[in-house]
ZADOKOL-78405 format. One record per residue (C-alpha): x, y, z. Coordinates in Angstrom, 2 decimals. Layout:
        c1        c2        c3
         X         Y         Z
...
This chain:
        c1        c2        c3
     14.73     -3.98    -22.55
     13.56     -7.26    -21.05
     16.19     -8.94    -23.26
     19.35     -7.04    -22.31
     20.73     -4.41    -19.99
     21.48     -1.16    -21.78
     24.85      0.42    -20.94
     25.16      4.21    -21.10
     28.29      6.33    -21.23
     30.11      7.91    -18.30
     31.02     11.47    -17.34
     31.59     14.12    -19.98
     32.15     17.41    -18.11
     34.71     16.20    -15.56
     36.52     14.25    -18.28
     36.70     17.22    -20.66
     38.17     19.37    -17.91
     40.79     16.71    -17.26
     41.56     16.91    -20.98
     42.11     20.65    -20.93
     38.75     22.42    -20.98
     39.11     25.62    -18.88
     36.62     26.61    -16.18
     34.30     29.56    -16.67
     33.71     29.05    -20.37
     30.76     27.62    -22.32
     31.44     23.84    -22.52
     29.31     23.44    -25.63
     31.20     26.17    -27.50
     34.55     24.76    -26.39
     33.60     21.34    -27.77
     32.61     22.93    -31.08
     36.06     24.50    -31.20
     37.74     21.23    -30.16
     35.55     18.48    -31.64
     38.25     15.82    -31.82
     38.51     15.69    -28.02
     34.82     14.78    -27.67
     35.02     12.38    -30.61
     37.93     10.51    -29.00
     36.12     10.38    -25.64
     32.87      9.08    -27.08
     34.70      6.53    -29.22
     36.38      5.30    -26.04
     32.98      4.96    -24.34
     31.60      3.04    -27.31
     34.63      0.73    -27.42
     34.31      0.18    -23.64
     30.74     -1.07    -24.05
     28.41      1.96    -24.13
     25.29      1.28    -26.17
     24.33      4.96    -25.99
     26.35      8.17    -25.76
     24.97     11.56    -24.70
     25.41     14.63    -26.90
     27.43     17.38    -25.23
     24.36     19.64    -24.97
     23.75     19.55    -21.21
     23.38     23.35    -20.96
     22.59     24.14    -24.58
     19.29     25.89    -23.92
     18.46     29.54    -24.49
     18.76     30.63    -20.86
     22.12     28.94    -20.20
     23.61     30.01    -23.53
     22.56     33.64    -23.02
     25.22     33.88    -20.30
     27.81     33.47    -23.08
     26.02     35.55    -25.72
     25.00     32.43    -27.65
     21.24     32.43    -27.08
     20.51     33.07    -30.78
     22.50     30.02    -31.84
     20.57     27.36    -29.94
     19.34     25.33    -32.91
     22.58     25.52    -34.87
     24.71     24.70    -31.85
     22.61     21.68    -30.83
     22.55     20.40    -34.40
     26.32     20.62    -34.75
     27.02     18.99    -31.39
     24.67     16.11    -32.20
     26.46     15.71    -35.53
     29.81     15.45    -33.71
     28.50     12.64    -31.49
     27.12     10.81    -34.52
     30.52     11.11    -36.18
     32.14      9.66    -33.06
     30.05      6.47    -32.86
     28.60      6.10    -36.35
     26.02      3.32    -36.35
     27.78      1.34    -33.63
     25.96      3.12    -30.79
     22.88      5.27    -30.36
     23.12      9.02    -29.83
     20.90     10.53    -27.14
     20.01     14.21    -27.31
     21.00     15.48    -23.85
     18.69     18.05    -22.22
     19.10     19.45    -18.72
     17.99     22.32    -16.52
     17.74     25.98    -17.45
     18.98     26.82    -13.95
     15.64     28.39    -13.03
     12.66     27.01    -11.13
      9.47     26.74    -13.18
      6.10     28.00    -11.94
      4.55     27.29     -9.48
      7.89     26.71     -7.71
      9.70     29.61     -9.35
      9.37     32.54    -11.72
      9.90     30.88    -15.11
      6.55     30.61    -16.90
      5.63     27.01    -17.68
      4.83     27.59    -21.36
      8.02     29.60    -21.75
      9.96     26.66    -20.34
      8.26     24.30    -22.82
      9.18     26.64    -25.70
     12.80     26.87    -24.51
     13.12     23.08    -24.54
     11.31     22.75    -27.88
     13.94     25.00    -29.42
     16.71     22.72    -28.15
     14.83     19.60    -29.26
     14.53     21.04    -32.77
     18.30     21.45    -33.08
     19.01     17.97    -31.76
     16.52     16.45    -34.19
     18.27     18.18    -37.06
     21.51     16.67    -35.78
     20.03     13.16    -36.11
     19.70     11.94    -32.52
     18.08      8.55    -31.92
     16.37      9.38    -28.62
     16.29     12.03    -25.91
     17.60     12.02    -22.34
     16.33     14.64    -19.91
     18.83     14.48    -17.05
     19.99     15.90    -13.71
     16.63     17.52    -12.97
     15.74     18.69     -9.46
     12.44     20.41    -10.26
      9.59     18.05    -11.22
      7.85     20.87    -13.08
     10.89     21.62    -15.21
     11.23     17.91    -15.97
      7.56     17.89    -17.04
      8.10     20.93    -19.27
     11.06     19.26    -21.01
      9.17     15.98    -21.42
      6.13     17.73    -22.91
      8.44     19.66    -25.24
      9.88     16.43    -26.65
      6.51     14.65    -26.86
      4.92     17.59    -28.70
      7.83     17.86    -31.16
      8.57     14.28    -32.22
      7.86     10.62    -31.58
     11.35      9.53    -30.54
     11.80      7.77    -27.19
     12.45     10.08    -24.25
     14.02      9.09    -20.94
     14.15     11.16    -17.76
     16.56     11.03    -14.83
     16.38     13.26    -11.77
     18.77     13.82     -8.88
     17.76     12.60     -5.42
     19.38     12.81     -2.01
     20.05      9.80      0.20
     16.44      9.99      1.45
     15.13      9.61     -2.08
     13.92     13.20     -2.47
     14.83     16.02     -4.82
     15.98     19.40     -3.54
     12.40     20.64     -4.01
     10.97     17.78     -1.93
      9.68     15.45     -4.63
      9.81     11.82     -3.51
     11.35      9.44     -6.06
      8.14      7.38     -6.29
      6.06     10.49     -6.93
      8.51     11.57     -9.64
      8.32      8.15    -11.28
      4.51      8.11    -11.25
      4.27     11.67    -12.59
      6.74     11.22    -15.44
      5.93      7.70    -16.61
      2.25      8.69    -16.69
      3.15     11.74    -18.77
      4.91      9.54    -21.31
      8.52      9.01    -20.23
      9.77      5.80    -21.84
     12.30      5.21    -19.05
     12.92      6.85    -15.68
     15.67      6.91    -13.10
     18.35      8.73    -11.21
     21.68     10.23    -12.20
     24.45     12.15    -10.45
     23.14     12.74     -6.90
     25.20     10.20     -4.97
     27.53      7.30     -5.35
     26.04      3.95     -6.42
     25.36      2.54     -2.93
     22.41      4.81     -1.99
     21.09      4.48     -5.53
     20.58      0.74     -5.02
     17.99      1.43     -2.32
     16.30      4.06     -4.48
     15.91      1.63     -7.40
     14.49     -1.00     -5.04
     11.97      1.51     -3.71
     10.55      2.56     -7.05
     10.69     -0.81     -8.87
      7.24     -2.00     -7.67
      5.63      1.15     -9.10
      7.46      1.13    -12.42
      5.91      0.22    -15.76
      8.92      1.55    -17.68
     12.62      0.58    -17.59
     14.63      2.09    -14.73
     17.91      4.00    -15.16
     20.83      4.27    -12.73
     23.73      6.61    -13.57
     25.58      7.35    -10.30
     28.69      9.38     -9.56
     31.96      7.61     -8.87
     31.50      8.13     -5.15
     31.95     11.52     -3.48
     34.25     14.32     -4.71
     37.36     15.39     -2.81
     39.89     18.16     -3.44
     43.39     16.70     -3.69
     46.32     18.99     -4.60
     43.93     21.48     -6.15
     42.19     18.85     -8.28
     38.72     17.34     -7.82
     38.89     13.57     -7.48
     36.28     10.94     -6.63
     36.71      8.36     -3.90
     35.55      5.23     -5.75
     37.67      3.22     -8.16
     36.40      1.42    -11.24
     36.36     -2.05     -9.65
     34.20     -1.04     -6.69
     31.94      0.93     -9.04
     31.58     -2.12    -11.26
     30.55     -4.31     -8.31
     27.77     -1.87     -7.44
     26.50     -1.99    -11.02
     25.64     -5.64    -10.43
     23.66     -4.65     -7.31
     21.85     -1.93     -9.25
     20.76     -4.40    -11.91
     19.58     -6.90     -9.31
     17.64     -4.09     -7.60
     15.74     -3.54    -10.85
     17.74     -1.16    -13.04
     17.53     -1.96    -16.75
     19.83      0.84    -17.94
     23.23      1.52    -16.31
     25.92      4.15    -16.74
     28.21      6.52    -14.87
     28.03     10.19    -14.02
     30.61     12.58    -12.49
     34.06     11.05    -12.07
     33.42      7.97    -14.19
     35.53      7.17    -17.26
     35.59      4.63    -20.10
     37.36      2.25    -17.72
     34.34      2.42    -15.40
     32.03      1.55    -18.29
     34.25     -1.40    -19.16
     33.92     -2.66    -15.57
     30.11     -2.27    -15.70
     30.01     -4.34    -18.87
     32.14     -7.03    -17.28
     30.12     -7.28    -14.05
     26.65     -7.39    -15.63
     27.38     -9.63    -18.61
     25.83    -12.75    -17.05
     22.88    -11.10    -15.27
     19.35    -11.32    -16.61
     17.56     -7.96    -16.57
     14.52     -7.45    -14.34
     11.41     -7.60    -16.51
      9.41     -4.43    -17.08
      5.87     -5.19    -16.00
      2.53     -3.43    -16.05
      1.90     -1.42    -12.91
     -0.35     -3.53    -10.70
     -1.80     -0.71     -8.62
     -3.53      2.65     -9.08
     -1.33      5.56     -8.05
     -1.81      9.32     -8.07
      0.91     11.83     -7.26
      1.35     15.39     -6.10
      4.57     17.34     -6.56
      5.94     15.59     -3.47
      4.31     12.23     -2.79
      2.44      9.29     -4.29
     -0.92      7.94     -3.08
     -1.92      4.35     -3.89
     -5.55      3.26     -4.26
     -6.58     -0.38     -3.99
     -9.17     -2.78     -2.60
     -6.74     -3.99      0.05
     -5.70     -0.62      1.46
     -7.68      1.86      3.59
    -10.39      3.78      1.75
     -9.05      7.09      0.43
    -11.04     10.25      1.13
    -11.38     12.81     -1.65
    -12.02     16.11      0.11
    -15.10     17.81     -1.38
    -14.95     21.31      0.12
    -13.11     23.21     -2.62
    -16.32     23.96     -4.48
    -18.12     27.33     -4.53
    -21.61     25.80     -4.58
    -23.44     26.98     -1.47
    -20.41     28.89     -0.13
    -21.11     32.63     -0.38
    -17.78     33.76      1.08
    -15.84     31.62     -1.36
    -17.97     32.86     -4.26
    -17.31     36.50     -3.32
    -13.57     35.85     -3.05
    -13.41     34.15     -6.45
    -15.20     37.09     -8.08
    -12.58     39.37     -6.45
     -9.76     37.17     -7.73
     -8.82     35.88     -4.27
     -8.01     32.28     -3.38
     -7.80     32.48      0.41
    -10.75     30.15      1.03
     -9.37     27.58     -1.40
     -6.10     27.56      0.51
     -7.89     27.43      3.87
    -10.12     24.52      2.82
     -7.13     22.65      1.39
     -5.09     22.95      4.58
     -8.06     22.02      6.78
     -9.00     18.97      4.73
     -5.41     17.76      4.57
     -5.11     18.10      8.35
     -8.35     16.17      8.89
     -7.22     13.21      6.80
     -8.15     13.87      3.17
     -5.89     11.85      0.85
     -6.92     13.64     -2.37
     -8.52     17.06     -2.89
    -11.31     17.69     -5.37
    -10.91     21.14     -6.97
    -13.95     22.81     -8.52
    -14.10     26.58     -9.15
    -17.00     26.64    -11.60
    -19.42     29.54    -11.04
    -20.87     32.46    -13.02
    -19.01     35.75    -13.23
    -15.41     34.46    -13.36
    -12.95     33.11    -15.91
    -13.07     29.49    -14.79
    -10.01     28.40    -16.76
     -7.71     31.11    -15.38
     -9.09     30.68    -11.85
     -8.53     26.93    -12.03
     -4.93     27.44    -13.22
     -4.26     29.83    -10.33
     -5.85     27.38     -7.88
     -3.74     24.48     -9.17
     -0.56     26.55     -8.83
     -1.49     27.61     -5.29
     -2.46     24.14     -4.10
      0.63     22.55     -5.65
      2.79     24.53     -3.22
      0.37     24.45     -0.26
     -0.52     20.80      0.31
      1.08     17.49     -0.59
     -2.16     15.73     -1.50
     -2.83     14.80     -5.15
     -5.61     16.78     -6.82
     -8.84     15.75     -8.50
     -9.71     18.19    -11.31
    -13.46     18.78    -11.34
    -15.11     20.79    -14.13
    -17.86     20.40    -16.72
    -15.65     22.23    -19.24
    -13.02     20.02    -20.96
    -10.85     23.07    -21.76
    -10.61     23.85    -18.03
     -9.53     20.29    -17.28
     -6.95     20.40    -20.06
     -5.47     23.69    -18.80
     -5.25     22.32    -15.24
     -3.62     19.03    -16.24
     -1.00     20.78    -18.35
      0.44     22.71    -15.42
     -0.21     20.25    -12.58
      3.15     18.94    -11.27
      1.86     15.46    -10.54
     -0.53     12.78    -11.75
     -4.07     14.06    -11.24
     -7.52     12.46    -11.19
    -10.26     13.76    -13.52
    -13.79     14.06    -12.17
    -15.24     12.67    -14.43
    -15.64     11.01    -17.88
    -19.03      9.65    -18.91
    -20.35      8.01    -22.10
    -21.91     11.30    -23.15
    -20.65     11.83    -26.69
    -19.21     15.32    -26.20
    -17.36     14.45    -22.98
    -15.85     11.11    -23.93
    -14.54     12.36    -27.29
    -12.89     15.43    -25.77
    -11.72     14.15    -22.41
    -10.16     10.77    -23.20
     -7.45     12.27    -25.47
     -6.73     14.94    -22.84
     -6.47     12.39    -20.04
     -4.21     10.18    -22.17
     -1.86     13.01    -23.16
     -1.27     14.15    -19.59
     -1.34     10.70    -18.01
     -4.27     11.39    -15.68
     -6.43      8.80    -13.99
    -10.16      9.39    -14.30
    -13.44      8.71    -12.55
    -15.68      6.71    -14.86
    -19.25      7.99    -14.52
    -21.75      5.39    -15.83
    -23.99      7.93    -17.55
    -24.73      8.18    -21.28
    -26.61     10.53    -23.57
    -29.67      8.44    -22.73
    -29.41      9.45    -19.07
    -28.73      7.63    -15.80
    -29.04      3.82    -16.03
    -31.72      2.51    -13.69
    -30.48     -1.06    -13.30
    -27.19     -2.74    -12.49
    -27.16     -4.45    -15.89
    -27.52     -1.13    -17.70
    -24.77      0.44    -15.61
    -22.41     -2.46    -16.30
    -23.02     -2.07    -20.03
    -22.19      1.65    -19.92
    -19.07      0.97    -17.85
    -17.88     -1.61    -20.38
    -18.48      0.76    -23.31
    -16.49      3.59    -21.67
    -13.67      1.19    -20.86
    -13.60     -0.09    -24.45
    -13.15      3.51    -25.63
    -10.47      4.14    -22.99
     -8.42      1.08    -24.01
     -7.91      2.64    -27.45
     -5.99      5.44    -25.71
     -3.81      3.07    -23.70
     -5.75      3.08    -20.44
     -5.88      0.00    -18.23
     -8.33     -0.74    -15.43
     -5.74      0.57    -12.96
     -6.14      4.03    -14.50
     -9.88      4.14    -13.79
    -12.07      4.62    -10.71
    -15.72      3.70    -11.28
    -18.35      5.97     -9.75
    -21.08      3.92     -8.05
    -23.48      6.71     -9.03
    -25.25      7.56     -5.80
    -28.85      8.76     -6.03
    -31.05      9.93     -3.17
    -33.09      7.31     -1.32
    -35.71      9.98     -0.67
    -36.80      9.75     -4.31
    -35.94      6.10     -5.00
    -35.96      3.52     -2.22
    -33.79      1.17     -4.31
    -31.11      3.78     -5.12
    -28.65      2.76     -2.39
    -28.98     -0.95     -3.22
    -28.25     -0.37     -6.92
    -25.20      1.73     -6.04
    -23.89     -0.95     -3.66
    -24.39     -3.62     -6.31
    -22.50     -1.42     -8.82
    -19.61     -1.08     -6.38
    -19.54     -4.83     -5.75
    -19.57     -5.72     -9.46
    -17.00     -3.06    -10.38
    -14.59     -4.13     -7.63
    -14.89     -7.90     -7.63
    -15.95     -8.84    -11.16
    -14.76     -6.02    -13.41
    -11.62     -5.38    -11.32
    -11.60     -1.60    -10.90
    -11.35      0.78     -7.99
    -14.55      2.57     -7.03
    -15.78      5.90     -5.69
    -19.01      7.46     -4.44
    -20.17     11.00     -3.80
    -21.28     10.14     -0.31
    -23.69     12.92      0.63
    -25.96     12.41     -2.40
    -27.64      9.40     -0.78
    -29.30     11.46      1.97
    -30.41     14.47     -0.06
    -33.79     15.79      1.06
    -33.81     13.94      4.39
    -33.23     15.16      7.99
    -30.20     14.23     10.13
    -28.29     13.26      7.00
    -25.08     12.34      8.85
    -26.55      9.01     10.03
    -27.54      7.91      6.54
    -24.21      9.06      5.09
    -22.12      7.23      7.67
    -24.17      4.02      7.52
    -24.00      4.06      3.72
    -20.23      4.55      3.81
    -19.79      1.50      6.05
    -21.97     -0.63      3.77
    -20.09      0.56      0.67
    -16.70     -0.24      2.19
    -17.90     -3.77      2.91
    -18.92     -4.12     -0.74
    -15.53     -3.02     -2.09
    -15.37      0.79     -2.05
    -11.91      2.25     -2.70
    -12.49      6.00     -2.40
    -15.21      8.37     -1.20
    -15.86     12.02     -2.00
    -16.72     13.45      1.40
    -16.10     16.20      3.94
    -13.11     15.07      6.04
    -14.05     17.65      8.69
    -16.99     15.42      9.59
    -15.71     13.37     12.53
    -18.54     10.85     12.30
    -17.79     10.06      8.67
    -14.04      9.82      9.27
    -14.45      7.67     12.39
    -16.79      5.28     10.57
    -14.30      5.06      7.70
    -11.41      4.26     10.04
    -13.47      1.61     11.88
    -14.72      0.08      8.61
    -11.15     -0.17      7.31
    -10.34     -2.36     10.32
    -13.42     -4.57      9.87
    -12.78     -4.93      6.11
     -9.18     -6.09      6.81
     -7.79     -2.98      5.11
     -6.06     -1.70      8.26
     -3.79     -4.52      9.49
     -3.83     -4.84     13.31
     -5.83     -1.61     13.52
     -2.73      0.57     13.32
     -4.48      3.61     11.80
     -7.50      3.11     14.07
     -5.32      3.20     17.19
     -3.33      6.11     15.83
     -6.46      8.18     15.24
     -8.20      7.62     18.56
     -5.22      7.50     20.89
     -3.70     10.44     19.04
     -6.89     12.51     19.30
     -6.86     12.31     23.09
     -3.27     13.44     23.22
     -3.94     16.26     20.77
     -6.87     17.53     22.80
     -4.55     18.16     25.73
     -1.86     19.96     23.77
     -3.70     21.79     21.02
     -3.84     25.54     21.53
     -7.05     27.44     20.64
     -6.68     29.44     17.43
     -6.18     33.14     18.09
     -8.00     35.96     16.30
     -5.29     38.42     17.27
     -3.85     40.24     14.28
     -0.32     39.46     15.47
     -1.06     35.73     15.44
     -2.55     36.01     11.96
      0.68     37.65     10.78
      2.69     34.84     12.35
      0.48     32.25     10.63
      0.72     34.08      7.31
      4.50     33.63      7.31
      4.16     29.97      8.34
      1.65     29.38      5.51
      3.48     31.54      2.94
      0.36     33.70      2.54
      1.65     36.48      0.28
     -1.89     37.31     -0.81
     -2.95     38.63      2.60
      0.25     39.65      4.39
      0.18     43.29      3.21
     -3.36     43.81      4.48
     -2.53     42.13      7.82
      0.49     44.39      8.34
     -1.65     47.41      7.45
     -4.27     46.37     10.02
     -1.63     45.86     12.70
     -0.06     49.28     12.13
     -3.53     50.87     12.11
     -4.17     49.19     15.46
     -1.01     50.91     16.82
      0.91     47.67     17.31
      4.62     48.65     17.28
      6.49     47.57     14.17
      9.41     46.42     16.30
      7.12     44.14     18.29
      5.67     42.61     15.11
      9.16     41.96     13.77
     10.82     40.62     16.89
      7.92     38.70     18.48
      6.03     37.38     15.46
      7.78     37.67     12.08
     11.25     36.48     13.06
      9.91     33.62     15.26
      7.64     32.60     12.37
     10.43     32.39      9.81
     12.56     30.55     12.38
      9.71     28.06     12.79
      9.57     27.61      9.03
     13.27     26.80      9.13
     12.63     24.18     11.82
      9.84     22.63      9.74
     12.19     22.53      6.75
     14.88     20.82      8.79
     12.37     18.30     10.14
     11.27     17.49      6.56
      7.76     18.76      7.29
      8.37     21.56      4.79
     10.31     21.43      1.54
     11.85     24.02     -0.72
      8.60     25.38     -2.25
      7.15     26.13      1.21
     10.46     27.55      2.41
     10.61     29.94     -0.56
      6.97     31.04     -0.17
      7.42     31.75      3.53
     10.66     33.63      2.94
      8.99     35.73      0.24
      6.09     36.46      2.60
      8.52     37.47      5.34
     10.42     39.72      2.93
      7.15     41.32      1.81
      6.08     41.93      5.41
      9.45     43.44      6.28
      9.25     45.87      3.36
      5.89     47.06      4.68
      7.31     47.55      8.17
     10.66     49.13      7.31
      9.63     52.78      7.36
      7.78     52.27     10.64
     10.84     50.61     12.15
     12.94     53.63     11.23
     10.35     55.95     12.73
     10.35     53.98     15.97
     14.18     54.04     15.98
     14.18     50.32     16.48
     16.67     49.64     13.74
     19.30     48.82     16.34
     17.32     45.71     17.21
     17.45     44.48     13.62
     20.37     42.40     12.44
     22.01     44.53      9.77
     25.13     42.43      9.39
     26.39     42.27      5.82
     26.78     39.03      3.91
     28.38     38.93      0.45
     27.46     35.87     -1.55
     28.59     34.61     -4.96
     28.86     31.52     -7.11
     32.56     31.06     -7.77
     34.40     31.51    -11.05
     33.65     28.90    -13.68
     30.28     27.94    -12.18
     27.14     29.36    -13.78
     24.63     27.77    -11.39
     22.96     30.14     -8.95
     19.59     28.65     -8.10
     20.67     27.49     -4.63
     22.64     30.65     -3.96
     19.56     32.76     -4.77
     17.47     30.86     -2.22
     20.17     31.40      0.42
     20.10     35.14     -0.38
     16.32     35.23      0.00
     16.44     33.45      3.36
     19.21     35.70      4.68
     17.24     38.79      3.65
     14.13     37.44      5.34
     16.14     37.25      8.59
     17.23     40.87      8.34
     20.72     40.46      6.90
     21.95     42.93      4.32
     22.91     40.77      1.35
     25.31     41.79     -1.40
     24.74     39.25     -4.19
     27.47     39.28     -6.83
     25.77     36.62     -8.96
     27.48     33.67    -10.65
     30.83     32.93    -12.29
     32.50     35.58    -10.13
     36.34     35.80    -10.11
     38.04     35.65     -6.73
     39.54     39.12     -7.24
     36.09     40.68     -7.63
     34.76     38.89     -4.54
     37.61     40.18     -2.39
     37.44     43.67     -3.89
     33.72     43.98     -3.10
     34.09     42.43      0.34
     36.65     45.08      1.26
     34.61     47.88     -0.29
     31.37     46.90      1.47
     33.11     45.92      4.73
     31.18     42.65      4.96
     30.96     40.36      7.96
     30.61     37.10      6.03
     31.45     35.86      2.55
     29.25     33.02      1.30
     30.56     30.93     -1.61
     28.58     28.50     -3.73
     29.64     25.81     -6.21
     27.43     23.18     -7.78
     30.03     21.58    -10.02
     32.81     19.31     -8.85
     35.07     20.99    -11.39
     34.72     24.45     -9.79
     34.73     23.65     -6.08
     38.50     24.23     -5.90
     37.91     27.90     -6.76
     36.55     28.39     -3.23
     39.98     27.71     -1.83
     41.47     30.36     -4.13
     39.03     32.97     -2.76
     39.89     32.13      0.84
     43.64     32.19      0.15
     43.34     35.60     -1.51
     41.28     36.91      1.42
     43.95     35.85      3.89
     46.60     37.46      1.73
     44.59     40.71      1.79
     44.15     40.33      5.58
     40.35     40.27      5.50
     38.80     39.54      8.90
     35.41     38.34      7.64
     34.11     34.80      8.06
     33.64     32.31      5.22
     30.81     29.86      4.73
     30.39     27.56      1.74
     27.61     25.53      0.20
     26.54     23.64     -2.91
     26.02     20.11     -4.12
     29.72     19.49     -4.68
     30.94     20.35     -1.16
     30.59     19.23      2.47
     31.88     20.00      5.96
     35.06     18.01      5.41
     35.84     20.10      2.36
     35.12     23.29      4.32
     37.71     22.29      6.91
     40.17     21.34      4.18
     40.09     24.80      2.57
     39.88     26.58      5.97
     36.35     27.94      5.54
     34.56     28.74      8.81
     31.61     26.52      8.05
     29.48     24.59      5.58
     25.68     24.82      5.16
     23.81     22.07      3.35
     20.76     24.23      2.59
     19.33     27.74      2.90
     17.92     27.26      6.38
     21.24     26.01      7.72
     22.99     28.90      5.98
     21.00     31.33      8.14
     21.81     29.35     11.28
     25.47     29.21     10.36
     25.62     32.95      9.65
     24.13     33.72     13.05
     26.52     31.30     14.74
     29.58     32.75     13.02
     28.62     36.27     14.05
     27.87     35.28     17.64
     31.35     33.75     17.92
     33.15     36.75     16.42
């Protein structure tokens, strides 16, 4: 793709509706019944310049098809639809097997089991393969974990190329809070052959997104934007950008670094023709090897290099020497793991080492639970630490990011098992210069072991940017030359071999008194010699202060920005920080903030046992806590996973309190206003609507959820029957947004006095005013605020 720019097709769904496809039916089944319409459309795309057309299998997975009673026809349906696309373009264009979301969040962000999601996508892949597709496109994903599941499904089923595009907002984040760079790093490391963005926005914001991720990309980038923003005109959904303006932006997208261009909602063959015209004389941006080492969590990317501040790998999530943590792990609890993660993140850890190895537990299952918990608790990438390769494999499979493995040595058993695992899941790894012959005693011996491990790693596609070399710290109490050999190893690895480096800091002082002085002095010396990362306790102020100061002196902190931030900031914080309370009420408040479902029941039980009124707990602690969570969400401190966890914790706490509230006769203080919510007719997406329902319930509203694809007559009938205060309407698709207006018109005809609020990716405040809704909420938190506002004004 360094030779030419690949042109994709344009919209399918919006175009089929314009050609007569009704709303509320299964699009895939309709196309099977009317194949000539799709054939004509895809021929038009090919003749307009599309090098690739997508099969009409966007929702052809088991979960989506079950809504239409077609879940047992997945393979046959996908095969036949792929065959139709092949008939349309013959050998004149490639056919991409189109895979998209199931409509459910995948664990740890939702309830759909990860392996079940992989199996669901494998079933669809099988049908598309039988239909003769040339490659696969995983598109319009908002959940990084679901995108991973689909990608793994393709990679484990065949060897065809697979591309992935996700949807991002104007800030470059998915609905679940995954930054576009983190998504790129995660998916290209896992084996995506191209990555990019589709749908989401018009082309203008997508230019900035492509520019942002280009420096981190080692695969071709894809841009497939909408034709601007949708508007409802005379009952029809239209987009506000014409083909000429769209074509001009395609040139900007290519210059920003996109190698593959197409159109999404609202685009037509004429748009593709304009793209072809505008990019015909532009040379594509070359696809280059990534020139930096990058890890990712579900939400953000962390770069490691010799010219950036040293990254701290927090060492505290390890049961060795921690009796309380050991006892909890035996009991199946993870509270200490969560506590240590939050503390280390707050104290400046950039990566968290996770080790749960101890006797008396199932290490593999405990590690999987810990990975799921930490993936929704902190935004730091994880370092998977275990002596058991099967534990590392299980952790990497479900981790929604690019992890670091601690570690791979030249020991025969480890290198043979771990390198294939690391390669399959795209992990970076710490190279430990140890062999079956033991620990090398000289720099020359260590360099030889490092070279041998790297030679093995290259066979699996690893570059030096995928490796962090362990300087192998030994105690100076037993070998006076140990520190010098480690420093020489760091220097050689960084400046001659060209790899990032790491040390387990505290090992150097083992067996000696006042270890902090040796540790901190050794850290400063190692940074001067080229250290990139250190495994240390970020709660140790001396260590962290020395690190920050050394970053300045090693020219890794330009103009001392982080140094000033730390020390000026600490003085300010000391004046404003409140002492942590041991009061049970405060613990309940914090449990909601932290989404601590594991302990909330016991905390509520303790509070009731202590005769704290249920009404007081609700009004003074639980409701303020969930309100605070909403504020954090709005300020982009929290994202959807944290919002959902906190709302679930709040709901759980409320269910424990409910009988006590009735007994205290405090129910009058609780907001029992009724909200009916539904996804409108023709739209089978309900993931956003379900989150709104959860948040409303957590704030004490009584929610009547009618589900998805609900006719306007049923909505009005139930609203009258239940005497609701508010009707909330959701639509994700541009082709169904007009149905909201029909509901509101029918409500006015029936003289309903309730308020209307709307939401969904396809709508905005302007549209709300146009259809005479009382308000628009862009997310679940704002839906709660809007509901309260509407009721206060009534």
